[in-house]
Each structure stands twice: as structure tokens, then as C-alpha cells.
N, C-alpha and C positions, 0 to 999 in steps of 0.2 A: 379607627376600627376596621375600615376597609383594608388598609395595608396589613393589619394583623391577620385577617382572614386569608388574604392572598399569600402572605409569607408562610402561614401555617399549612395551607394547601400545597405550596411548593415543597416544603420540608417533607410532608407526608408522601408526595409523589416521588421525591428523591430517595427517601428511605425504601419505598416499594421497589423502585428501580434497582437499588443497590442490594436487595435481598439475595439475588443469585450470586453476586460477587462475594457476599458474606459466606454463603454456603460453600462456594468454591474455595475460599481461603481456609476456613476452619477445617474442611474435610481434607485438604491437602496436607495439613499438619497433624492429622490424627493417625494413630496406629490402626491397622485393619480391624483389630478387635473392637474398636469403638465406633466403627462405621456401620450405620444402619438407618432405616427409615425413621424409626422412633427416636433416634439420637441425632437426626440431621441438623437440627437447629442448635444443639448444645455445643458449646466450645469444648476443645479437647481437655480431658482430665490430665492427660500426659502429652505434652507437645512433642511431636516426633518428626524427624527428617527422613524417616524410612521411605515414605511415598515419594518425596522429592528426589532422593538418591536413586531409587529404582526407576523412576520416570526418566531422569536424566541419563541413566545408563542405557535406556532403550531408545531415546530420541535425541541424544546428544549429537551423534553424527549427522542426523537429519537436520538438526538446527544449524550446523555448520553449512550443510548443503543449501539451506534457505538463505544464509548470508551470502554464499557464493552466487546464488541466483538473484537475490533482491537488489544488492548493492550495484552490480554492473547494469542490470536492466533499468534500474531507477536513474542512474547517471546518464546512460546512453539515450533513453527516451526523453529525459529532460532537456538535454542539449539539442537533440533533433527537433523537439517541439519548439525550443527557443528559436532555432534557425528558421523553422517553418513560420513561426509567429512573426519574425522579422520580415520574411518575404511577403506574407499575405497582408501585412499592415503598412509596409513602407515601399514595396516594389509593385508597380502597376504593369500588368502585361495582359494580353488577350486571353480571356478564359479564366482569369484568376479566381473570380467568384465561383465559377462552376467547379473548378478543381478543389477549392476550399470546401464547398458543400459536399463533394464526393468524399473528401477526407473525413469530414464530420459524420458522414453516413456510416463510417466504420464503427462508431460508438453504438449503433443500434442493431448491429448484426449479432444475433445470439451465438454464444460459443458453440452450442451443440450443432448448429447448422453447418459449421466449417470443420468439425472435428475430424471426420474421415478424410476429406481431401488434405487437411493439414497434416495428418499423420503420414499419408502417402508422400506428401511433399518432403517432410522431414526425413523419411526413409530414403528418398531419392538423392538427398544431399548428405546422407550419412550422419545426420544429427539426431535421429530418433533415439529416445532412451537416454539422452545426455542432458546435463545442465546447460551447455551452450545452446542446445536446441530449444530448451525452455526459455532461456534468456531472449533468444530471437523472437519467440512467440509473444512474450510480454512487451518487448520493445515495439513490435509492430502494432499490437493491440493498444499500446499506450500512446501512440502518436496522435490519434484524433483528439483526445482530451488535453494532452499537453500543448498541442498546437492551438486549440481554442483558448486556453488560459493565457498563453503568451501573446497570442494575437490581440486579445482584448486588452491586455496590459500595455502592449506597445502602441496601440491606437491612441493612448493618452500622452505618449511622448511626442513633443513637437517635431514636425517634419524638418523644421529649420536646423535642428541639431545634425540630422543626417546630411542635409544639403551643405552645411558648413564644413563637415568632415570631408565631403566630396570635393569641395573647393580647395581644401588643404591637400588634396591628392590621395585621400584614402579610398581604397576600393571597397568592394562588398564586405569581405571578411574583416578588413581593418576597421571599417565603420561599425560593424557588429561588435568587435572586440573592444574598441576604444570608447564607443559611445553607449550602445545599448546594454552590453554585458554588465558594466558597473552599476547600471540602474536597475538591474533585473533581480536583485537579491530577494525582494518580497515575493515576486512571482516564482522564483526558484524554490523558496521555502514551501509555498503552497503545493507546487508540483511534486516536490520530493516527498512531502508528507503523504500526499494523495497516492502517488505511485508506490511508495514503500509499503503503505498499509494494504493497498489492493493486491500487490504482488505477493506479499508475505501471507495474506489470508486466503489466497486463491487455492481452490482444490481441484476443479475439473481438469484443467490442463496438467496440473501436478501429478494426478493419478493416471492419466492416459498417456502423456508424452514421456514420462520417466517410469518405465515398467520395472526397472531394477530397483529393489528395495534399498540398496546401498546408495543410490543416487536420488532418492525421492526426498522432497522437502518435508518440513516438519508437520505440515497439515495432514499429509498422508500418514505419516508415522503415528500421529495422534489417534487417528481412527483405528489403526492396527493395535493400539494398546489394549483394546477390549479383549478379555480372555474368552476362550471358547465355552467354558462352563461356569467358572466363577469370575465375576468382574470385581477387581480390586479397585473400588471407587476412590480410595485415597490416592492411588497411582494415577488413575484417570484424571482426577481433579488437579493433581500436581502437574501432570503433563499439559493440561489446558492452561494452567497458570504460567508455566514456563513458555508455552507457545505465545501467549498474549503479552508477555513481559516486554519484548522489544518494541512493539507498536505502542504499548502503554508508555514506555519511556520516551519515545519520540514525541508523543502528544504532551507529556509532562514538560519536557524541555523546550519544545518548539510550538506548543499550542497557541500561545499568545501571538507569535509571529504569523501563524496560520491565519488567524482572524484578520490581522493587519494586512496580510497579503491579499486576502480575498476582497477586502474593502479598498485596497490601493487602486487608484485609477477609476473607481466606480462613480466618483462625483467629479465633474469638471469644475475648474476654477480654483 
């Protein structure tokens, strides 16, 4: 009886949580004539791709911009975090703990507090208003969390493996490439999902660093879908669905590896 009550409550909570998703999907496939507060919960009488087509016409280029931004930024920050994790877990040098703590401190710096100096810096290096400038911002802001994840993961790798590679004549990068990198797939899955999702969904840097609408990511274009007088909610909802689709697919196909990667190395023995 206790299990029945627990599962019933879980189903109720799940359905309550999924209600906005239901409204998002059914509204996306409604013609504008069927959209309204009184018909919000009703499925479409006539399924229509009108909203999806118009939304994609308006934000399609920005979606490509988001891929141009997210993929390089995710890959670069992941590999930099991996190398940093190797250094702070297997290499001992004076002040290593202090430097590691300073890097982690970067996770707690609010975006808003560095916005103006960041813009001035990007202007000085001629990257303001461009996708490469936004990539640089996300790579730098991603280093603290990627370093932490890889460092914790590599701490569970026996030091004897690194020592053995050094005895065989491997240097720093060869030890990394031949020993740690092949063992890093679970950690890379976690970092890639984390970074891809955060960078794809980020709005503040996207709207301030890329002032040109032609170069703005999809999150900014989604906000601009709202009309000045009449809001076409089917287009708005369709745009939100299109925007959420890449991260949703990442979790569908890699979600199980994400949990395994989080748990990998969490228990010794």
C-alpha cells in the first residue's frame, strides 16, 4: 500500500511538471485562429505546421549561430578543463592548491559584475559583436567547472599509471594522451552535456556581446519573436520548442551516460 501511494504521488507530480510541456507542444501545432486562453488546454482541431515554419524562418539563422558558438566553446573548454584537471590531480608544484582555489573562485563571480570590463576588453581585441568573441567568453567562464569535474575524476586514477608512463619515456602530454585521455570518456560526457546545455541556453552574454541581430544566438532571437502589438503565441511556442530541441536530444541520447559519468570515481574501491 505504501508503494502504491508513493508511485501515485510521483505520477501526479510528474504530470504536474509536464503540463507546461504539453501546452508548449499543442500550441506549437495550432493555427493562430485556435490559440487563446480559453482553448489553451485543448488539443488542436486542425494540426498545423504554420507556427513551426514561421518560427524557423525567423530564428533559423540564429540557430546556426548557436551551433557555431556552442560546439567550439564546448570542445575547447572541455579539453582545457581536462588538461587542468590532469595538472591539479597528478602534478605537484608550489602553490597548486591556491591556484586551483582561485580558478574555482571564477564559478562564483556573477556575470553582471564583469559585463562592462568584459565588453571593453573584447572591443580592445576587436572581437566585440562577433561569435568568436562569445566563444572566448564561454571558454573562459567554463574553465572553472570543467577543471573541477576532471580534477575530481582524475584523482581516482592511480598515480602508478602516470609513473609507469614516465618510466617508459612519456612526457607530460604523451602521458595525458596515452594514459588519461582514453580513461576520460565518462568525464567528457558529463562536461560536454553540462557545457553544451549552459552555453546553448545562456542569454546575458548572448544579448550584450553580440549586438548584431545577424550574429546573435537563438536565445536572443527567441525573445525577439514577440510582436509589438499582437503576439502570435503559436509562433512563440514553436520557437521555444525549436530552441529546446537540441539540448533535449542531447539528454535523450546521452542522459544515461551523464549519470554514469557523475558517479564514476565517486566511490573508491
